[in-house]
C-alpha positions as CSV (number, residue, x, y, z in Angstrom):
1,M,84.7,33.7,-45.5
2,S,88.0,32.9,-43.7
3,S,88.4,29.2,-43.4
4,S,89.6,26.6,-41.0
5,S,88.2,23.2,-40.8
6,S,90.4,21.3,-38.7
7,A,89.1,19.5,-35.4
8,K,90.8,20.1,-32.1
9,S,92.3,17.0,-30.3
10,N,89.3,16.9,-27.9
11,G,86.8,16.3,-30.8
12,T,85.5,19.9,-30.8
13,I,85.4,21.7,-34.1
14,H,87.7,24.8,-34.6
15,R,85.7,27.6,-35.9
16,T,87.1,30.5,-37.6
17,K,85.8,33.6,-35.8
18,R,84.5,36.8,-37.6
19,L,83.7,40.0,-35.9
20,F,80.8,41.8,-37.3
21,L,81.1,45.8,-36.1
22,G,79.2,48.8,-37.3
23,M,77.0,51.6,-36.2
24,R,73.5,50.9,-34.7
25,R,71.0,49.9,-37.3
26,S,73.4,49.6,-40.0
27,G,72.4,46.1,-41.1
28,K,74.7,43.7,-39.2
29,T,72.0,41.3,-37.9
30,L,69.8,41.8,-40.9
31,I,72.8,40.4,-43.0
32,L,73.1,37.3,-40.9
33,Q,69.5,36.7,-40.8
34,V,68.8,37.0,-44.5
35,L,72.1,34.9,-45.3
36,F,72.1,32.1,-42.7
37,D,68.6,32.0,-41.4
38,D,66.7,32.5,-44.7
39,L,64.7,35.4,-43.3
40,P,62.5,37.0,-46.0
41,V,63.7,40.6,-46.9
42,K,60.3,42.0,-46.1
43,Q,60.6,41.0,-42.6
44,T,63.9,42.7,-41.8
45,F,62.0,45.9,-41.0
46,Y,60.9,44.0,-37.7
47,L,64.3,43.1,-36.4
48,E,65.2,44.6,-33.1
49,P,68.6,46.3,-32.5
50,T,71.4,44.0,-31.0
51,M,71.7,45.0,-27.5
52,R,74.9,42.7,-26.7
53,V,77.4,40.5,-28.3
54,A,75.5,37.6,-30.0
55,K,77.6,34.6,-31.2
56,H,76.3,32.8,-34.0
57,F,77.8,29.3,-35.0
58,I,77.6,28.5,-38.7
59,D,78.0,25.0,-39.9
60,T,78.7,24.7,-43.5
61,I,81.7,23.2,-45.4
62,I,83.7,25.7,-43.3
63,P,82.7,26.1,-39.6
64,F,82.7,29.5,-38.4
65,E,81.7,31.7,-35.5
66,I,80.2,35.3,-36.1
67,W,80.1,37.8,-33.3
68,D,77.4,40.0,-34.0
69,C,78.0,43.2,-31.8
70,P,76.1,46.1,-30.9
71,G,76.7,49.7,-32.3
72,N,78.3,50.9,-29.0
73,I,81.0,48.1,-28.7
74,T,84.6,49.2,-28.5
75,V,87.7,47.2,-28.4
76,D,87.8,47.6,-24.6
77,T,84.3,46.3,-24.2
78,L,84.2,43.4,-26.5
79,G,85.2,41.0,-24.0
80,A,87.8,39.2,-26.2
81,S,91.1,40.0,-27.7
82,L,91.4,40.9,-31.3
83,I,94.0,38.1,-31.8
84,D,91.2,35.6,-31.6
85,F,89.5,36.8,-34.9
86,S,90.6,36.3,-38.4
87,T,88.3,38.8,-39.9
88,I,86.6,42.0,-38.9
89,D,83.5,42.9,-41.2
90,L,82.7,46.5,-40.8
91,Y,79.3,47.9,-41.6
92,Q,79.1,51.7,-42.1
93,H,81.4,52.4,-39.2
94,P,82.4,55.9,-38.8
95,V,85.6,56.6,-40.2
96,S,87.4,57.6,-37.0
97,K,86.3,54.6,-35.3
98,L,87.3,52.5,-38.2
99,I,90.8,53.7,-38.3
100,E,91.1,53.4,-34.5
101,L,90.1,49.7,-34.8
102,I,92.2,48.7,-37.6
103,V,95.1,50.3,-36.0
104,A,94.4,48.4,-32.7
105,A,93.9,45.0,-34.6
106,C,96.9,45.4,-36.6
107,Q,98.8,45.8,-33.4
108,V,97.8,42.4,-31.9
109,N,97.1,40.6,-35.1
110,P,99.1,41.8,-38.3
111,D,97.5,39.0,-40.3
112,I,93.9,40.0,-39.6
113,N,91.7,40.6,-42.8
114,F,89.3,43.5,-42.9
115,E,86.1,43.6,-45.0
116,V,84.3,46.9,-44.9
117,F,80.7,46.8,-46.1
118,V,78.9,49.9,-47.1
119,H,75.6,48.6,-46.6
120,K,72.0,49.8,-47.2
121,A,73.2,51.2,-50.7
122,E,69.7,50.8,-52.1
123,R,68.7,54.2,-50.5
124,L,70.8,56.3,-53.2
125,Q,70.5,56.7,-56.7
126,E,73.0,54.7,-58.9
127,D,75.4,57.6,-59.5
128,D,75.3,58.6,-56.0
129,K,76.2,55.1,-54.7
130,I,79.4,54.9,-56.8
131,E,80.4,58.5,-55.9
132,N,79.7,58.0,-52.1
133,F,81.5,54.7,-52.1
134,C,84.6,55.9,-53.9
135,Q,84.4,58.9,-51.4
136,I,84.3,56.5,-48.4
137,H,87.1,54.3,-49.7
138,E,89.5,57.2,-50.4
139,H,88.9,58.9,-47.2
140,V,89.5,55.8,-45.1
141,M,92.7,55.1,-47.0
142,D,93.9,58.7,-46.6
143,R,93.3,58.5,-42.8
144,L,95.1,55.3,-42.6
145,V,98.1,56.6,-44.3
146,D,97.9,59.8,-42.0
147,E,98.1,57.2,-38.9
148,S,101.3,55.6,-40.6
149,P,102.9,55.3,-44.1
150,E,102.9,51.3,-43.4
151,F,99.2,51.5,-44.3
152,E,99.8,52.9,-47.7
153,Q,99.4,49.3,-49.2
154,F,97.1,47.8,-46.6
155,P,94.8,45.3,-47.9
156,L,91.5,46.8,-46.9
157,N,88.5,45.3,-49.0
158,F,85.4,47.6,-49.5
159,H,82.1,46.2,-50.6
160,L,78.8,48.1,-51.5
161,T,76.0,45.9,-50.4
162,S,72.3,45.8,-50.2
163,I,69.8,42.8,-49.0
164,Y,67.9,43.7,-52.2
165,D,70.2,42.4,-54.8
166,H,73.2,39.7,-55.2
167,S,75.9,42.1,-53.4
168,L,75.6,40.4,-50.3
């Protein structure tokens, strides 16, 4: 997680903001609940889809704020500027939406970090997981370079994740 633990002059804690984006039922809320609320994995089947942006305040050594967004959110309907976020975490977002978001975010905040989670990996056989993951990574990077050559060395981090193992 990105960090910043300094307090503001009025005594409130400065929290690093992270934006969780992805398709409906891609596992954004599930990840938050398992990692930070100790929700047992077996109970994740009963989570309702996120209908509006939900802000989660996490108080660890590094205080941060996570915005859990519904699958239909766009940059225009977010209700905040992307410059306010230090990191955008993306979960199985369709490639065209992902490219659109990266380009828009880099225009307002060139120092923003992107973490792309290819989640629910347990659904595939081991060989298929790796092949699928590599294809997604390659396709996204190719599309970014098509947008602009400046994205050729863009630091986009991809992660293959599941709630059933240590990958989260």
